[in-house]
C-alpha positions as CSV (number, residue, x, y, z in Angstrom):
1,M,55.3,58.0,-15.0
2,H,57.4,55.4,-16.9
3,K,56.8,55.2,-20.3
4,L,57.1,52.0,-22.5
5,L,59.6,52.6,-25.3
6,L,58.6,51.4,-29.0
7,F,61.1,50.9,-31.2
8,A,60.8,50.9,-35.3
9,I,56.9,50.5,-34.8
10,A,56.4,52.9,-37.9
11,I,59.1,51.0,-40.3
12,S,57.6,47.2,-39.1
13,C,54.0,48.1,-40.2
14,V,54.7,46.6,-43.6
15,T,52.4,44.6,-45.9
16,F,52.7,40.4,-44.7
17,T,52.3,37.8,-46.7
18,L,51.9,34.3,-45.4
19,Q,54.5,32.0,-46.0
20,A,54.0,28.5,-46.8
21,Q,54.7,26.1,-44.2
22,Q,56.2,22.7,-44.8
23,P,53.9,20.2,-43.5
24,V,54.7,17.5,-45.6
25,G,53.9,14.3,-43.9
26,I,51.1,15.6,-41.8
27,T,49.9,12.2,-41.0
28,L,45.9,11.8,-38.7
29,T,46.0,9.1,-36.2
30,Q,43.9,8.0,-32.8
31,S,46.8,9.9,-30.9
32,N,46.6,13.3,-32.5
33,H,43.0,13.6,-34.2
34,T,41.2,14.6,-30.5
35,V,37.8,12.8,-30.4
36,V,36.1,15.0,-27.4
37,A,32.4,16.3,-27.2
38,G,31.6,20.0,-28.0
39,N,29.3,21.9,-29.6
40,Y,31.2,23.6,-33.0
41,M,30.0,26.4,-34.6
42,N,30.1,26.4,-38.6
43,Y,29.4,29.4,-40.8
44,F,27.8,29.1,-44.4
45,F,30.0,30.3,-47.5
46,N,27.7,31.5,-50.5
47,G,30.9,33.0,-52.9
48,F,32.1,31.7,-56.8
49,P,34.9,30.9,-57.4
50,L,37.0,29.3,-54.8
51,T,39.8,27.2,-56.2
52,L,41.6,24.4,-53.7
53,Q,45.1,24.0,-54.8
54,L,46.2,19.9,-54.1
55,G,48.9,18.4,-53.9
56,Q,51.8,19.0,-50.9
57,S,52.6,21.9,-48.7
58,Q,50.0,23.9,-50.1
59,T,48.7,27.4,-48.2
60,W,45.4,28.0,-48.3
61,E,43.3,31.4,-47.3
62,L,39.5,31.7,-47.1
63,N,38.5,34.8,-48.0
64,K,36.0,36.5,-45.9
65,T,33.7,38.2,-48.5
66,F,32.3,34.6,-48.8
67,M,31.4,34.7,-45.3
68,V,27.7,34.4,-44.1
69,T,27.8,34.7,-40.2
70,S,23.8,35.6,-39.1
71,G,20.7,33.8,-39.1
72,V,19.8,30.7,-41.0
73,N,23.6,30.3,-42.0
74,Q,25.0,29.6,-38.7
75,A,24.8,25.7,-37.8
76,F,26.4,23.9,-35.5
77,N,28.1,20.3,-35.2
78,T,27.1,19.0,-31.9
79,Y,29.0,16.1,-30.1
80,V,27.9,14.7,-26.9
81,E,29.1,11.5,-24.7
82,S,26.9,8.9,-25.2
83,T,23.7,7.8,-22.6
84,N,22.9,4.8,-24.8
85,S,23.7,1.8,-22.6
86,Q,24.3,-0.1,-26.3
87,Y,26.9,2.1,-27.3
88,P,29.2,2.9,-23.9
89,G,32.1,5.4,-24.7
90,A,30.7,6.6,-28.0
91,L,29.8,10.1,-29.3
92,S,26.5,11.0,-30.1
93,Q,25.6,13.3,-33.0
94,P,21.9,14.6,-32.0
95,D,18.6,15.5,-34.2
96,I,20.2,14.7,-37.7
97,F,17.7,15.4,-40.3
98,E,16.9,12.6,-43.1
99,V,14.0,12.8,-45.1
100,L,11.2,9.1,-45.2
101,A,9.7,9.7,-48.4
102,A,7.7,13.1,-49.7
103,Q,9.3,15.4,-47.7
104,R,8.2,13.7,-44.4
105,G,11.4,13.8,-42.6
106,Y,12.8,12.4,-39.1
107,N,15.7,12.9,-36.9
108,Y,17.9,10.6,-35.8
109,D,21.1,10.0,-33.4
110,A,24.0,9.2,-35.0
111,Y,26.6,7.2,-32.3
112,Y,30.8,7.0,-33.4
113,K,33.2,5.4,-32.3
114,Q,37.3,6.4,-32.4
115,S,39.8,3.4,-32.1
116,A,43.3,2.6,-33.8
117,D,41.8,2.2,-37.2
118,G,39.6,5.6,-37.6
119,F,36.8,7.5,-36.2
120,A,33.7,5.7,-37.4
121,E,29.8,6.2,-37.6
122,I,28.5,3.0,-36.2
123,A,24.9,3.1,-35.6
124,N,21.5,5.8,-36.3
125,V,19.1,5.6,-33.6
126,V,15.6,7.5,-33.9
127,S,14.3,8.1,-30.4
128,I,10.9,9.4,-30.5
129,D,7.8,7.8,-32.7
130,N,6.9,10.4,-36.5
131,A,3.6,10.1,-37.5
132,W,2.5,11.7,-40.7
133,S,-0.7,12.1,-43.1
134,I,-0.1,11.5,-46.3
135,S,-3.8,12.0,-47.9
136,D,-2.6,15.1,-50.1
137,L,-0.9,12.4,-51.9
138,T,-3.1,9.1,-52.0
139,G,-6.6,11.2,-51.3
140,G,-7.7,9.0,-48.3
141,S,-7.9,11.3,-45.4
142,A,-7.1,8.2,-43.0
143,D,-3.8,7.5,-44.7
144,T,-0.8,7.9,-42.9
145,L,2.5,7.0,-42.6
146,Y,4.5,6.0,-39.4
147,M,7.5,5.6,-38.0
148,P,8.3,3.8,-34.7
149,K,11.4,5.0,-32.4
150,Q,14.0,2.6,-33.7
151,T,17.9,1.6,-34.4
152,I,18.4,1.9,-38.0
153,L,20.3,-1.0,-39.0
154,M,23.8,-0.1,-40.1
155,S,25.4,-3.3,-42.1
156,A,28.8,-1.7,-41.7
157,P,30.5,1.2,-39.9
158,R,30.9,4.2,-42.0
159,T,34.5,5.6,-41.6
160,V,34.4,9.3,-41.3
161,V,38.6,9.4,-40.8
162,H,41.2,6.3,-41.1
163,Y,43.7,5.9,-39.2
164,P,46.6,6.8,-40.2
165,A,45.5,9.4,-43.1
166,S,48.2,11.1,-44.8
167,Y,48.9,12.6,-48.2
168,G,47.9,9.6,-50.9
169,T,45.9,7.8,-48.7
170,T,42.3,6.7,-50.1
171,W,39.6,4.5,-47.6
172,Q,36.3,3.1,-48.5
173,S,33.1,2.2,-46.5
174,A,30.2,0.4,-48.2
175,Y,27.3,-0.5,-46.4
176,R,23.3,-1.0,-46.4
177,R,21.4,1.5,-44.2
178,V,17.8,-0.1,-43.9
179,T,14.8,2.1,-42.2
180,N,11.2,0.8,-41.4
181,A,8.0,2.3,-41.3
182,K,3.9,1.6,-41.2
183,I,2.0,2.8,-44.3
184,T,-1.7,2.7,-44.6
185,V,-3.7,3.4,-48.1
186,A,-7.0,2.7,-48.2
187,A,-6.6,2.5,-52.1
188,F,-3.8,0.3,-51.9
189,G,-5.8,-2.1,-49.2
190,L,-2.9,-1.0,-47.0
191,N,-3.5,-1.2,-43.4
192,Q,-0.4,-0.5,-40.7
193,A,2.0,-2.6,-43.9
194,T,5.7,-2.6,-43.5
195,I,7.4,-0.3,-45.9
196,S,11.3,0.0,-45.8
197,K,13.8,2.0,-47.0
198,A,17.1,0.1,-48.2
199,S,20.3,2.7,-48.8
200,N,23.0,1.1,-50.1
201,F,26.3,3.1,-49.8
202,V,29.6,3.4,-51.4
203,I,31.6,6.6,-50.3
204,T,35.3,6.6,-51.5
205,D,37.4,9.1,-49.1
206,S,41.0,10.4,-51.0
207,V,43.4,12.5,-49.0
208,V,44.8,14.9,-52.0
209,A,46.4,17.4,-50.4
210,D,47.9,18.5,-47.3
211,G,48.8,22.0,-46.1
212,S,47.8,25.3,-43.5
213,M,44.8,26.9,-44.0
214,R,43.5,29.9,-42.3
215,V,39.4,30.7,-42.2
216,P,37.7,34.1,-41.0
217,M,36.4,34.3,-37.9
218,D,33.3,36.1,-37.0
219,N,35.7,38.8,-34.8
220,G,36.9,40.2,-38.4
221,L,40.2,38.2,-37.5
222,K,41.5,35.5,-39.7
223,S,42.8,32.2,-38.2
224,K,46.1,31.1,-37.2
225,P,46.9,28.7,-40.3
226,Y,46.4,25.3,-39.4
227,N,48.1,22.2,-40.9
228,V,45.5,20.4,-42.4
229,L,44.4,17.3,-45.1
230,L,42.4,18.0,-47.8
231,V,40.0,14.9,-48.5
232,K,38.2,14.2,-51.7
233,R,34.6,12.3,-51.0
234,K,32.6,10.7,-53.3
235,T,29.5,9.1,-52.3
236,I,27.3,6.7,-54.3
237,R,23.9,6.3,-52.7
238,Q,21.0,4.0,-54.2
239,D,17.5,3.3,-52.5
240,S,15.1,0.7,-52.8
241,I,11.6,0.9,-51.4
242,Y,10.0,-2.5,-50.2
243,L,6.4,-3.6,-48.9
244,N,6.2,-6.3,-46.2
245,G,9.8,-7.6,-47.7
246,M,9.1,-7.3,-51.4
247,P,9.7,-4.1,-53.9
248,A,7.2,-1.9,-53.4
249,P,4.6,-1.5,-56.9
250,E,5.4,1.4,-58.9
251,L,2.0,2.8,-58.6
252,M,2.0,3.3,-55.4
253,L,5.9,4.6,-55.6
254,A,4.2,7.2,-58.0
255,A,2.2,8.5,-55.8
256,F,5.2,9.5,-53.6
257,G,7.2,11.0,-56.5
258,L,9.8,8.1,-55.9
259,T,11.4,5.6,-58.3
260,Q,12.7,2.3,-57.6
261,G,16.4,1.8,-57.4
262,T,17.4,5.6,-57.6
263,R,20.9,6.1,-57.7
264,D,22.8,9.3,-56.9
265,T,26.5,10.5,-56.8
266,T,27.5,13.7,-54.6
267,Y,31.1,15.2,-54.4
268,K,32.4,16.9,-51.5
269,I,35.7,18.3,-49.9
270,I,36.1,18.3,-46.2
271,A,39.5,19.8,-44.6
272,W,40.3,17.6,-41.5
273,R,43.0,19.1,-38.9
274,A,44.4,17.3,-36.0
275,E,43.1,18.1,-32.5
276,S,39.5,18.5,-33.4
277,V,36.7,16.2,-34.4
278,N,35.1,18.8,-36.4
279,Y,36.1,19.4,-40.2
280,M,38.2,22.6,-40.5
281,A,36.1,23.7,-43.8
282,F,33.7,21.8,-46.0
283,F,32.5,21.9,-49.8
284,N,29.8,20.5,-51.5
285,Y,29.9,20.2,-54.6
286,N,26.5,17.9,-55.0
287,H,26.7,16.5,-58.7
288,D,29.8,18.1,-59.8
289,N,32.5,15.6,-60.6
290,T,35.0,18.1,-61.3
291,Y,35.3,19.4,-57.8
292,T,34.6,23.2,-59.3
293,N,31.7,25.1,-58.2
294,Y,30.4,24.6,-54.6
295,D,26.9,24.9,-54.0
296,A,27.5,25.2,-50.3
297,A,30.2,25.5,-47.8
298,Y,30.9,25.3,-44.2
299,I,33.8,26.8,-42.1
300,N,34.7,25.9,-38.5
301,G,33.9,28.6,-36.1
302,S,34.9,27.1,-33.5
303,G,38.4,25.7,-31.9
304,V,40.3,28.0,-34.1
305,E,42.3,31.1,-32.8
306,P,42.9,34.4,-34.1
307,D,46.2,35.1,-36.0
308,I,47.7,37.0,-33.5
309,Q,50.5,35.5,-31.7
310,S,51.7,37.5,-28.4
311,S,54.0,36.1,-25.7
312,V,56.7,37.5,-23.5
313,L,59.7,36.3,-26.0
314,G,63.0,35.7,-24.3
315,E,64.2,35.2,-21.2
316,V,60.7,35.4,-19.3
317,V,59.7,35.4,-15.5
318,P,56.8,33.5,-15.8
319,N,55.2,34.7,-12.0
320,A,55.4,37.4,-10.0
321,T,57.8,35.7,-7.1
322,A,60.4,34.7,-10.0
323,T,63.8,36.6,-10.1
324,P,65.8,37.9,-11.3
325,N,65.2,40.3,-14.5
326,P,65.5,39.4,-17.8
327,T,69.6,39.8,-18.4
328,N,69.4,41.7,-21.7
329,D,67.2,44.2,-20.1
330,V,64.5,43.8,-22.6
331,V,61.3,42.1,-22.5
332,N,60.0,41.8,-26.4
333,I,55.9,41.7,-27.3
334,G,55.9,39.7,-30.5
335,L,52.5,39.7,-32.5
336,Q,51.3,39.4,-35.9
337,K,49.1,41.1,-37.4
338,T,47.6,40.7,-41.0
339,N,44.4,42.5,-41.6
340,D,42.8,45.6,-41.2
341,A,41.0,45.3,-37.9
342,P,42.1,47.9,-34.9
343,L,44.5,45.9,-32.6
344,H,45.5,47.8,-29.6
345,V,48.8,46.5,-27.5
346,E,48.4,47.8,-24.1
347,L,50.7,47.3,-20.9
348,Y,49.4,47.2,-17.1
349,S,50.8,47.3,-13.7
350,A,49.7,45.1,-11.0
351,L,47.6,47.8,-9.7
352,G,45.5,47.7,-13.2
353,Q,47.1,51.1,-13.9
354,K,47.6,51.5,-17.7
355,V,51.4,52.2,-18.4
356,H,51.2,52.5,-22.2
357,S,49.2,51.4,-25.1
358,I,49.2,51.7,-28.9
359,M,46.8,51.1,-32.0
360,F,47.7,49.2,-35.1
361,S,45.1,49.5,-37.8
362,A,46.9,48.7,-41.0
363,P,48.4,44.8,-41.6
364,C,51.6,45.0,-39.8
365,G,53.2,42.1,-40.4
366,D,55.9,40.6,-37.9
367,I,55.6,43.3,-34.9
368,T,57.9,43.6,-31.9
369,I,58.0,45.8,-29.4
370,P,60.5,45.9,-27.1
371,V,59.9,46.7,-23.5
372,F,63.2,47.8,-21.6
373,V,62.9,47.0,-18.1
374,H,65.1,49.7,-16.5
375,T,62.4,52.1,-17.4
376,L,60.2,50.1,-14.9
377,P,59.6,50.2,-11.3
378,N,59.7,46.9,-9.6
379,G,56.4,44.6,-10.2
380,A,54.3,42.3,-11.9
381,Y,53.3,43.4,-15.7
382,R,50.8,42.6,-17.8
383,A,50.3,42.9,-21.5
384,I,47.0,42.7,-23.5
385,I,46.2,42.5,-26.9
386,R,42.7,44.0,-27.6
387,G,40.9,43.5,-31.1
388,E,37.7,44.8,-32.3
389,D,34.9,45.4,-29.8
390,N,37.6,45.9,-27.1
391,N,37.7,41.9,-27.2
392,I,40.8,40.3,-25.3
393,L,43.0,38.2,-27.6
394,R,46.1,37.5,-25.9
395,T,47.5,38.3,-22.7
396,A,51.5,38.1,-21.4
397,S,52.9,38.4,-18.4
398,F,56.5,39.4,-16.8
399,V,58.2,40.9,-13.7
400,V,60.5,43.4,-12.4
401,A,62.3,42.8,-9.7
402,K,65.5,45.1,-9.8
């Protein structure tokens, strides 16, 4: 059996440091910020502290020790093609939960459109009727709050990402969102009276950094570095409650634990990258206007690839019918390893025979494995890189035809 000759593997296994890329000038536009339907898995982070350096050409690595990858700490951002005739060509994000009052909540579908000016939320639709007993709040056994299915009125779109977006870009969305329901409270003489919740939003987004970001993956690997824009978001929301078109009385609001004109300001940092409608990561700082201690954060577990790049380098024959051989008699298998997870590199013949294999465990940085063509019989060969649990991470092929 011919052996795969390895060159200076032990010497190449050194500590690898991710070098900062030069992503100055990252710009998100309609052409490169791909907005497609998909089911995006996100994982919860629960660690402190985490400092995100701001400015240009930054490098961010999110540490796996902060990551929780099971149970309720997994979430999906799902986007589907709109089937609503009112919003053709839009994307829909189904079943978003919103509290109406006193822990009574409902689900709605959010609709988004992409244009040359940006990716924006254009409408909210409640597709089923909702009804709740409120006897625990009002004392009346037949007292109810009823919310019929409806299109929630938005006075203007909410711009999620403005195009073009680059370092220093700022955009703002100001809109009013009105939700209508029916309320019955015997003590107040109300029978299916119209109650409305009007929420006024001012959302300001500012691109405060650009750079490359790597995130941990649930298979123990880290992702490749992706160029991202870091956006600070400030959201001001003020809620007002109306009864039959007039401000609701304070006594009734008190029963629901509400105060007229409640104003809330929250803060968030979002990492957007090209080629994905979903964020790379986001950090919810709640009421911390210093953006220092986040109380919730999620990373994108979908649409990212591990930081192992395997390819056949040099003069490569891409399929089994091509000739000649690489002129220098060497085909290089190149890869990159930056963590402690076991990694196997295997070479197979066209008949499925394993010609050679080697395992790496420590972080080895950049690795080049030369395959000397003259040691191999004619035929097609496939290199496979396997990670933990024997999962295939990358493959590459070449042909020997002497």
